[in-house]
N, C-alpha and C positions, 0 to 999 in steps of 0.2 A: 417536487419537479420528477421525479422518476415516477413513471406509470409501471407496474409490476403485471408483468404479461405472464399468462398462464399456458403451460405447455401440459397437454394431455397427450395420454395413451402412451407412458412409458413404462409400462409394467405395473402401475398405482391406480387405485379407483379414483384418488384425489388427484386434482389439478398440481402443478408444480411451478412454482415460478424463478426464473434467473437468478434474483436478487436469492433465494431459498440456496441455489446450486453455487451461487458465486457469494457469501457475505462479504462484506467490508473487511471481516477479521482477514482473510485471506492476501490482502494487500502486501503485508511484510513478507511473506513467502513469493510474491508476486515480483516485488522489487528485487528482491534478494535473486531471483532468477535471472533478472534483466543486469544487473550487476555482476554476475557471474559469466556471461558473454562480455568479453570486450567490445564486440560492435556494437551488441545492445544497451550497455551501460549508459549511451546519453539519453535513452529513453526514459531510462529510472531517475536520471536527474530532472528529466522534464513534468513529473509528476510531484505535484505542490505538496512538500513538506514544511512543517513551519515548526521553529523553537519559541515556545513562546513563555514568559513569567509571570504565571498564572496570579492575580492580586485576590486579596484576602476575601473582597465583596465576591469573585467568582466562583473560590473556593465555597464558601457559603451558600452562595444559589444552589450548586450542585448536592450540598446536604442537605438541604431541603425540600429539594427536589427527590431525593432517596427516602426521605421522611415521609412524603404525601405521597408517594408511588402506590398504585395499588396493587400492581403486579411484582411479585418478587425477585424476578428474574430480569425483570423492564432497565435499560440503559437511556442516559440522558443521549442528545445529540452531541453533548461534546465527547461524554465518554465512549461513545463512538466513533468517534473521528481519532481522539488517543485509542484505542485499540484498534485503528487500523493504521496506524502509524503515519497519516494525516499532520497530525500537531504531536508535538515533541514536548508534554509539560514540563514544566522546569518552576523553581520556588525555593526562596530562600530558606534554611530552619525557622528564623522568625517568625515564617508562617505558623509552625505549630503553638506559639506563644499567642499568636491572636485568635487564632480558631478556639482554643484551649477558654479564652475569655468571654468566647459567645456560645460556647456549649449551650450552659444556662438558657438563654435570651433565645435560642431558636427550641429548646426545648419545653419553653412558655408558649412561643407561639404556636407550636406543631401541636401542643398538648400530648407530650410523646415523651415518655420517662430520658432522662439525660442519657444513663446507660446506651439506648436506643439510638441516641444522637450520637455519642459516640462512637459507638460500632458502623454507624456511616461516616463518619469521618475517617474510620480507618480503612473503609473500602475505598474513599477518595483518595487518602493519602497512598495508596498501596501503586496507584496508578503515575505519582509525582514522583520525581527527582529531585530531592532536596537539596540545598547547595549550600556551603561553608564559604563565606566571603575570605579570600585571600587579605584583604586590609581593612582596617577598621571602617565602620560605615560613618566616612566625616562628611559633616554639613548636615547633619542631621537638625543642629539648633538652630540653622537658619533657613531651613526647609518649611512649605507652609505646613504640610503634616510629617512629623519624624517618621511614622510610621511607614513612609512612602521609600526611603532611604533604602531598604536593606534589596527591594525591589528593583533601582533603580541600579546596585551596586551587583545584583545576581545578573543582571540583564548586559550590561557592561563586561563585566569580568568573563561570562559565558559565551559572549556575541550572539544573542539570541536577536530574535528578527523585532520583537518588538514584548511589551508587557499589557498582558490584556487585564482590563480595568475598566470598572465604571469611573473610576475617579479621574477628572479631568486635571489634577492637579499635576499628573506626569508629562501633561504639554509642556507646562511651566519649568521641569527640570531637564528638557530638550531630553527626553525618552521617545524611543518610537512609541506609538500607544495603538491595539485595539482596542476601540469602544464599539458599541453597538451590538449587536446580535449574530456573531456567522456560524453559530454553532450548527443551524440547520441546513445552512450552504456548504458546510465542511463535509458532515455527516454525508448529505448529499452527493455532494460529491465523489466521497468515498465509497459508497455504493455504486455509484453508476460507474466509476472506473474501474471498480471489482467487475463487474458486468464486462467488459469492456476486455480487460485484461484476460480472463477464465475465457472468454469465447476465441481470441485473438493465439491465445495457447494452445488452444485444445486445435483450433482449425489448423496452426502451423503445426501441429502432430500429425492430423490428418492427413494434411499437405505431403508434409515430410514422407509417412508411410506410402502414401497413391503414388508419390512420385518413383519411389523404391519399385512397388509395385507394377508401372507401368516401364520401367527402364528395363525390371526382369523379362516383360512380355516381349517388350523391343528386342532385347538380346535374343528372345527363342525365336521369334520372328526373323531377326535377321539372320541364325543359323540356320534355318528352315529355309530360307532364301537362299543361303548361302550354297545352302547342299541342293536346292532343287537346280540351282545354275551349273552345278556339278554335275547333273546327270547328263545322259547322252540324249542326243537330238530326237531320237525314238521314244525315249521316256519322257521327256518332257509333253510331248504330244499326246502320248496315252494318259499322263496327268491332268494336262490341260483339257481334254475331253472328257474326263470323268467326271471332273468341277461342274464342265457347261452342262451336261448332262442330269448332274443330281440340281443344279437353281433350276433348268428349263423344262424337267420331267414334270407333270403336274403332281403325282401322287409324292417326288424329293420335298416339293416345293410345299406340300399339305403337311408333311414331317417336318420341316424345319419351322414353319407356321404354329406349329403344332408343339413343338419342344418350346420355342419360343414364351408361347400364351402360359405357358406351363411354368416356365421359371419368373414371368410376370405374376401369375395369380398367386405364386409361393410368396414372394416378394411381399405382395399387398398382403397378404392372410398372415404372414409375421408382424410387419409394422403395419399396422393398418394407421391412417391418417399420418401416414409420414412426411409426405409433402406438405401437408396442412401444417403440421409440428414443425417442419424446415422451415416455412415461410413466417412463423409466429417467432420461432429463435429469431431471424433476421431481422424481422421491424424491431424488437427489442431491441438488437445490437446496434443499428443506426439509432433508435432513441438514447440508450445509455451514451454512444460516443456525442449523441448532437448536445446532450444535458452536460455531459463530462467537460465538452469542451468549453459549452456558454458559460457552466458554474467557473471553469477554470479562469477565463477570463475576465468573468465579473470578479472572482477573489483577488486577482493580480492587481485589476484597481484600487480594491478596497483597501488590501493589506500593505503596511511597509514594506520599502523594496527591500530584499534582502542585503544586509551588510557584510562589505569586506571584513574578514577576521583574521585576528592574527593566528600565528603556529599555536602559542599557546592557550591561546582562546577555544581553537578548533579540540586540542588535547584535554582542555579542562572537560569541555563537551562530552565527550566521547567518554572518557573515564570516566562521568558521572553516570552517562545512561546504563554503561557496559554494566554487567550483573558479576565480572568476573573480571580479576587481571589479565591484561592485555601484552603482549610483543611489542617490542620497538617498530616491528615490522607491519603486525596488523594497527597499530594506532596510525603507521603514516598510511597504507591503503584506505580506511576509513576517510583519513582526512583528505587524499585525493579524490577521493571518491563524493566525498563532501565538497567541492571543489575548489580546495586550496593547492595554490601552484606553489615555488620556489626554485632559484635558481641557483641551489646551492649543488656543489659537483658531489658531495656525502651528506646528504638530507638524514639518511639514521641516524648517522653521529652526532650532528648539529642539534637534532630531535633529543638524542639521550644527554646531552650537556643542558640540554634546556630544562628537562624533568629534575635532570640533578641538581639543577640551580634551583628549583622553585621547591618551597615547603610545602607546599602542596599535594607534592605528588611522592609514592613512596614504594619502591621498588621490596614486593612483595617476596618472592624469589628472583633468585636471578636470571634476568631477561624480562622477568613478568612485571606490568608496574599499574598500580591505582591510583585514583585519589583518595588521600586521608579521608577518613569518616569522622 
């Protein structure tokens, strides 16, 4: 969807695309910047971020893609969406056993050694957040496919937005389902949004600096004018006459014009094609903004609506995704960033009691909590 526009003349022999300047991997950093400023935090929540439980058939597709890829550094569309933070991939621990059962099958189909297939599986697994259910997977015997139950339980207990699967059985289990292939749309959304965020942050910084510079010039002029006003009348007349002579005198005008021409030529020599480059950046920015807006609207229409999550569901998913133990204050902060609201007058105390009452959470060190692995 997004066309990469190349910008030349920036100190290199080759062209440079804005997608290369602002890769989708920068989106987590942009989101953190937005969330760190209270006034901009709502903008971070407007960016699509879906929590999905990946079914085994989706993970198998990823493994098969990695086995067949020709470029060893290439990523699939889903992997890029995950790395950009647009998709938070969740899965039950049961997934490991399911994939292990299909290693030899994938090896035969791809005609690659099973060791290589297992290595690719480990590559995919490193991006996943595997979850151990709080309760026994009840209803497995009554389910159309008992292997689907652990994914439903993980989706329910983590408050995930949906299960991502090609298996239609989940619809009969009252589980929100993502079917089809939204990977390319999610990847393109991540790329376009990263360009928009990068240009917006950069121009915002330049605007701030420019405003500060203009304010400095204004203050200087203000002081000069104040000083001019304080001069005696005869001195004001002399200054005004000198300025008029400088502007009206042919040689003075020529000198001023010559000085301006030198400045203009120097800028042109230092930055050849600057105006063309600025125009190209503007076009790419507008295209990226239009793409991000359009894809966001399409995804919101196609994806299941976000579900209201309880406090414990928020805490589970936050601690599962976190790579280190978190304080009660940090867990609360991330819950509120994720949209959780509470009427409790002392929410930290309530959250602490909630974690202690659950057998899933462990106080690793005093005040630092993690999900039991």
